C-alpha positions as CSV (number, residue, x, y, z in Angstrom):
1,M,78.1,47.4,96.5
2,L,76.2,46.5,93.4
3,V,75.6,42.4,92.1
4,T,76.2,41.7,88.8
5,C,74.1,39.9,86.7
6,F,72.6,39.5,83.6
7,F,69.4,41.5,82.0
8,I,67.4,42.4,79.5
9,I,65.5,45.7,78.8
10,T,62.2,45.3,78.0
11,V,60.9,48.8,76.3
12,I,63.0,52.1,75.5
13,A,61.3,54.7,74.8
14,I,63.5,57.7,72.5
15,L,62.0,61.1,74.1
16,G,64.1,63.1,71.9
17,C,67.7,64.8,72.4
18,A,69.6,66.7,70.5
19,Y,72.9,68.3,71.6
20,A,72.8,71.9,72.8
21,E,75.9,73.5,73.9
22,E,76.5,73.7,77.8
23,D,79.5,74.5,79.9
24,V,80.2,70.6,80.3
25,S,82.4,67.7,79.7
26,T,81.3,64.0,80.0
27,C,84.1,62.8,77.5
28,S,87.2,64.9,76.3
29,T,86.4,64.0,72.6
30,V,82.4,64.6,72.7
31,T,81.3,67.8,71.4
32,N,77.8,67.2,69.9
33,T,75.1,64.3,71.3
34,E,71.9,63.4,70.3
35,T,70.6,60.8,72.9
36,N,68.0,57.9,73.1
37,F,66.0,58.0,76.4
38,I,66.8,54.1,78.2
39,A,63.6,53.4,79.7
40,P,63.4,49.8,81.3
41,D,60.3,48.7,82.3
42,S,62.1,46.3,84.4
43,G,61.7,47.6,87.9
44,I,65.4,47.8,88.1
45,S,66.8,50.1,90.4
46,G,69.9,51.0,92.7
47,C,73.4,50.8,93.3
48,S,74.5,51.4,97.0
49,T,72.4,54.2,98.8
50,A,73.2,57.5,100.3
51,D,72.3,58.1,104.0
52,T,69.9,61.1,102.9
53,G,66.5,60.2,104.6
54,T,64.9,60.3,101.4
55,V,66.2,57.8,98.9
56,S,66.2,53.9,99.5
57,S,66.6,51.0,97.3
58,S,68.5,47.4,97.7
59,S,68.0,45.7,94.2
60,T,71.2,45.1,92.0
61,H,71.8,47.4,89.4
62,S,71.7,51.0,88.6
63,V,70.4,52.6,85.6
64,G,71.6,56.2,85.3
65,Y,71.6,59.3,82.9
66,W,73.5,62.2,82.7
67,I,71.5,65.6,82.9
68,W,72.8,69.2,82.0
69,A,71.2,71.7,84.3
70,S,69.4,73.2,81.4
71,D,67.4,69.9,81.2
72,V,66.4,69.6,84.7
73,H,63.7,71.7,85.0
74,D,61.7,70.5,82.4
75,A,62.7,66.4,82.9
76,N,59.7,64.0,83.8
77,A,61.0,62.0,86.9
78,E,57.3,60.0,87.1
79,L,58.6,58.8,83.7
80,L,61.9,58.3,84.4
81,N,60.7,56.3,87.9
82,S,58.3,54.5,85.6
83,K,61.0,53.3,83.4
84,G,62.8,51.6,85.8
85,I,65.5,54.9,86.2
86,T,67.3,55.1,89.8
87,D,69.7,57.1,89.6
88,V,70.6,60.6,87.7
89,Y,73.6,62.8,87.7
90,V,73.0,66.5,87.5
91,L,75.8,68.8,86.2
92,T,76.6,71.2,89.1
93,R,80.2,72.3,88.1
94,G,80.8,72.8,84.4
95,V,84.1,73.1,82.1
96,K,84.0,76.6,82.4
97,G,83.6,76.6,86.2
98,K,80.3,78.2,85.9
99,T,78.1,76.5,89.2
100,Y,74.9,75.1,89.0
101,N,73.6,74.8,92.4
102,A,70.0,76.2,92.1
103,E,69.6,73.3,89.6
104,L,70.7,71.2,91.1
105,Q,68.3,72.0,94.2
106,E,65.4,71.4,92.0
107,A,67.0,67.8,90.7
108,I,66.9,67.2,94.4
109,T,63.1,68.4,95.1
110,K,61.9,66.8,92.1
111,F,63.5,63.4,91.8
112,H,63.7,62.0,95.3
113,P,60.1,61.9,95.8
114,Y,60.4,59.3,93.2
115,G,63.5,57.3,94.8
116,I,65.6,58.5,92.1
117,R,69.1,59.4,93.7
118,V,70.9,62.4,92.1
119,H,74.6,62.6,92.1
120,S,76.5,66.5,91.8
121,W,78.8,66.0,88.8
122,I,81.8,68.2,88.8
123,V,84.1,69.0,86.1
124,C,87.3,69.0,87.8
125,F,90.2,69.8,85.9
126,K,88.6,72.3,83.0
127,D,88.0,75.7,84.2
128,G,87.7,79.2,82.9
129,S,86.4,80.9,79.6
130,N,88.2,78.9,77.4
131,E,88.0,75.8,78.8
132,H,91.2,75.5,79.5
133,F,93.0,72.6,81.3
134,V,94.2,72.6,84.6
135,N,97.3,70.0,85.9
136,P,96.0,67.9,88.9
137,S,99.5,68.6,90.3
138,G,99.2,72.2,90.5
139,Y,102.2,72.3,88.4
140,Y,102.9,75.7,86.0
141,S,105.7,76.7,83.2
142,Y,105.1,79.8,81.4
143,T,107.4,81.8,80.0
144,K,107.6,85.5,80.8
145,K,109.6,88.7,79.1
146,V,111.5,90.4,81.4
147,Y,113.5,94.0,80.9
148,V,116.8,93.9,81.2
149,K,118.2,97.4,80.1
150,T,117.5,100.4,77.5
151,I,120.3,100.9,75.1
152,K,120.7,104.5,74.2
153,T,122.2,105.4,70.7
154,W,122.4,108.6,68.7
155,G,121.0,108.5,65.2
156,K,117.8,109.0,63.4
157,K,114.9,108.2,64.2
158,K,111.2,108.7,63.1
159,K,109.3,111.5,63.9
160,A,105.3,110.9,63.6
161,Y,103.0,113.9,63.3
162,R,99.7,114.9,62.2
163,V,98.2,116.6,59.2
164,W,94.8,117.6,58.2
165,K,93.9,116.2,54.9
166,R,90.6,117.4,52.2
167,V,88.9,113.5,51.8
168,K,85.9,112.1,50.4
169,W,85.8,114.7,47.3
170,K,82.3,114.7,45.5
171,K,80.2,116.7,43.3
172,V,76.8,118.3,44.7
173,N,74.8,120.3,43.0
174,G,78.1,121.7,40.8
175,K,80.1,121.9,43.0
176,W,82.9,119.8,44.4
177,R,82.9,119.1,48.2
178,Y,85.0,118.0,50.5
179,K,85.7,116.9,54.3
180,W,88.9,117.1,56.3
181,K,90.8,114.6,58.4
182,K,93.8,114.3,60.5
183,V,96.2,111.5,58.7
184,I,99.7,111.1,60.4
185,R,103.2,111.9,58.4
186,Y,106.4,111.0,59.1
187,K,109.9,112.7,59.2
188,W,113.4,112.1,59.9
189,K,114.8,113.4,63.0
190,K,118.3,113.6,64.3
191,G,118.7,112.5,68.5
192,W,118.7,110.0,70.9
193,I,117.5,106.6,70.3
194,Y,116.1,104.6,73.3
195,T,116.2,100.7,72.8
196,P,115.0,98.2,75.4
197,V,116.8,95.0,75.7
198,Y,114.3,92.4,76.7
199,R,115.1,88.8,77.6
200,Y,112.3,85.2,78.5
201,E,112.5,83.3,81.1
202,T,110.5,80.1,82.1
203,V,108.6,80.0,85.1
204,K,108.1,77.1,86.9
205,G,105.9,76.2,90.3
206,Y,103.1,74.9,92.3
207,S,99.8,76.4,93.3
208,S,96.9,74.4,95.3
209,T,94.9,77.5,94.7
210,H,92.4,75.5,92.2
211,N,92.6,72.1,94.4
212,T,91.3,73.4,97.1
213,N,88.8,75.7,96.2
214,L,87.3,73.1,94.2
215,I,87.6,70.0,97.0
216,N,85.9,73.2,99.8
217,Y,83.1,73.9,96.9
218,I,82.6,70.2,96.2
219,K,82.5,69.8,100.4
220,S,79.7,72.7,100.6
221,V,77.5,70.5,98.4
222,A,77.5,67.6,100.1
223,T,76.8,69.7,103.3
224,N,74.7,72.1,102.0
225,Y,72.6,70.0,99.3
226,D,70.6,66.5,100.4
227,V,72.4,64.8,97.3
228,D,72.7,61.0,97.5
229,G,76.4,61.5,95.5
230,I,79.1,63.5,94.0
231,H,80.6,62.1,90.6
232,L,83.9,63.4,89.8
233,D,84.2,64.1,85.9
234,Y,87.3,65.6,83.9
235,V,89.4,64.1,86.9
236,R,92.2,63.4,84.3
237,Y,95.1,65.1,82.9
238,S,93.5,65.9,79.3
239,G,96.1,63.3,77.7
240,V,97.4,65.4,74.6
241,A,100.6,65.2,74.7
242,S,100.9,67.7,71.7
243,K,100.4,70.8,74.5
244,N,102.4,68.4,77.2
245,H,99.2,67.6,79.1
246,A,99.9,63.6,79.0
247,A,100.7,62.0,82.1
248,W,103.6,60.6,81.4
249,Q,104.9,64.6,80.5
250,E,104.4,65.2,84.1
251,P,107.5,66.7,86.4
252,G,108.3,63.1,88.2
253,G,106.2,61.1,85.6
254,V,103.8,58.7,85.2
255,T,104.2,57.7,88.7
256,A,103.8,61.3,90.0
257,A,100.9,61.8,87.6
258,V,98.7,59.1,89.2
259,N,99.9,60.4,92.8
260,A,98.3,63.5,91.4
261,V,95.3,62.6,90.4
262,T,94.5,59.1,93.2
263,G,95.5,62.2,95.7
264,F,92.9,64.8,95.0
265,V,89.8,62.4,95.1
266,Q,90.9,60.9,98.1
267,K,91.1,64.2,99.7
268,V,87.6,64.8,98.2
269,N,86.4,61.7,99.2
270,D,87.9,62.5,102.9
271,N,86.2,66.0,103.0
272,I,82.8,64.6,102.1
273,K,82.6,61.8,104.1
274,S,83.1,64.1,107.1
275,V,80.5,65.5,107.0
276,K,78.3,62.5,105.2
277,P,79.9,59.0,105.5
278,N,77.6,57.3,103.4
279,I,77.5,59.5,100.6
280,I,78.2,57.7,97.2
281,L,81.3,59.2,95.8
282,S,81.7,57.9,91.8
283,A,84.7,59.0,89.4
284,A,84.0,58.8,85.6
285,V,87.3,57.7,83.7
286,M,88.1,57.0,80.1
287,P,88.3,53.5,78.9
288,D,91.9,52.8,77.4
289,G,92.7,49.8,79.4
290,E,96.3,49.5,80.3
291,V,97.2,52.9,79.0
292,N,95.2,54.9,80.7
293,A,97.7,55.9,83.3
294,K,99.8,57.0,81.2
295,Y,98.0,59.5,79.0
296,Y,95.5,60.3,81.7
297,G,97.0,59.3,85.2
298,Q,93.9,57.5,85.8
299,D,95.2,54.2,87.7
300,Y,92.0,51.8,87.9
301,A,92.8,49.8,90.5
302,K,94.1,53.2,93.0
303,L,90.8,54.9,92.2
304,G,88.6,51.5,92.7
305,S,90.0,51.5,96.3
306,I,88.8,55.0,96.9
307,V,85.5,55.6,94.9
308,D,82.2,53.4,95.4
309,Y,82.1,52.8,91.7
310,L,83.9,53.5,88.6
311,V,82.3,54.9,85.3
312,P,84.3,54.4,82.6
313,M,83.3,56.1,79.5
314,I,83.2,53.1,77.2
315,Y,81.8,54.9,73.8
316,K,82.1,52.1,71.3
317,G,81.6,55.6,68.1
318,N,84.2,58.4,69.7
319,Y,86.7,55.1,69.3
320,K,85.7,53.5,66.0
321,Q,84.5,50.4,67.7
322,D,81.4,47.6,68.2
323,T,79.2,46.1,70.7
324,E,81.8,43.0,71.4
325,W,84.4,46.4,72.5
326,I,82.2,47.4,75.0
327,G,82.2,44.2,76.4
328,T,85.7,43.3,76.2
329,T,86.6,47.1,77.8
330,T,84.2,46.5,81.2
331,A,85.6,42.9,81.6
332,K,89.5,44.8,81.6
333,I,88.3,47.4,83.6
334,I,86.8,45.8,86.3
335,E,89.8,43.0,86.1
336,L,92.8,46.0,86.2
337,S,90.7,48.1,89.0
338,G,91.0,44.7,91.2
339,N,87.4,43.8,90.7
340,R,86.0,46.9,92.1
341,T,82.8,48.2,91.6
342,V,82.2,49.4,87.6
343,V,79.4,51.2,86.0
344,A,79.8,51.5,82.6
345,G,78.8,55.0,80.8
346,L,77.8,54.7,76.9
347,Q,77.1,56.6,74.4
348,T,73.5,56.6,72.6
349,Y,74.5,58.3,69.7
350,Y,76.5,56.6,67.0
351,S,79.7,59.1,67.0
352,D,80.7,62.4,67.2
353,S,80.1,62.9,63.7
354,N,76.9,61.1,63.6
355,V,75.0,62.3,66.4
356,Q,71.7,60.7,65.2
357,G,70.4,58.4,68.4
358,I,71.8,54.6,67.5
359,P,68.5,52.2,66.9
360,R,67.0,50.8,70.0
361,D,67.8,46.8,69.6
362,E,71.5,48.3,69.3
363,L,71.3,50.3,72.4
364,I,69.9,46.9,74.4
365,T,72.4,44.7,73.3
366,D,75.6,47.6,74.1
367,I,73.8,48.0,77.7
368,N,73.5,43.7,78.0
369,T,77.1,43.2,76.7
370,A,78.2,45.8,79.1
371,I,76.1,43.8,82.4
372,G,77.0,40.6,81.1
373,N,80.7,41.5,80.7
374,G,80.3,42.5,85.2
375,A,79.1,46.1,84.6
376,S,77.0,46.5,88.1
377,G,74.7,49.3,86.2
378,V,75.0,51.6,83.3
379,V,75.2,55.9,83.4
380,L,74.0,57.0,79.9
381,F,75.1,60.3,78.0
382,R,72.8,61.9,78.0
383,Y,69.2,62.7,78.8
384,E,67.5,65.9,77.3
385,A,63.7,67.0,78.2
386,H,63.3,68.9,74.8
387,T,62.9,68.1,71.0
388,T,62.9,71.0,69.8
389,H,66.4,70.8,67.8
390,T,65.3,67.4,65.9
391,S,62.8,67.0,63.8
392,D,63.4,63.0,63.0
393,I,62.5,61.5,67.0
394,T,60.8,58.4,66.9
395,L,58.7,57.3,69.3
396,Y,58.9,53.4,70.5
């Protein structure tokens, strides 16, 4: 378990971070970000350690980054290690269902020699080219068109036929030139008219295909890659009531929704720990407190009893809140979880409508506020290796 204590980060470097579209979602509201690189020179390291034989740490706090697969190749592991970064959460399955196994292996090879733990970051319940919501329970409901019969009547019907027509007239050297084109004409003709009749019906049911395939994939990652952890993202309902995707709209209500999410996480835990008993399991959760289960099906206490730690995405800018809110939200989630281990997920930019990185001192205050209110570490959204998308990066 992680031990909670207050710490102050003394050095920050902002390494150029602008958003580049990728198959990923860390928070339902995050669509465009510019990220500050937090670089604590305090020697802080670590949460519980996976049994990989590669990484070992027994210090009090974890300081981590979410990192997209596209940034792995150029990530500076030596620099991250020198600044006290202990964990990276590497995108391995994105919101479109695309997987990044090769990048995960590259991250393991790159970060492990520096003692940095590598977590496989898995987006769970978004899938497909349109990033559609997948119901955690497997419930589906759709309307389909069903043929009933054909009605036969006698009468006039319009029949199409093609004729040649001269088009594109123009005068060339004193002579008119034109081209021929076939066009459609119509005429009325008596005869039998056949009119099909359809009805619409709602099809409902449950399918375990997505969940089964996803659990098998996650287990294969734990089996075949020297990862220190599995990090579940979007392990929830979307919360969008206007599309009937809020947890309370699930057949059976909030209880059924919570059971679906919790049951999935339990199955993931059972599968990965059957092949790697000491692997770390974490889950990104929404920060909505008492109503989190109602909208997202995420019960902090139930999930906290399964995973090694929760990562609430306490993004103050997206919620139009301040640093104080980070502290109260951290403390409330710890309370609601039954004092389970919580590592705070923080954004390093103002908001989706202003993607400029927040000032160094403000970010330090955000981090220390989370830690001071009981968080056992932080995960920052997000690390980027390049500065090609921004011209106003300030180096500290």
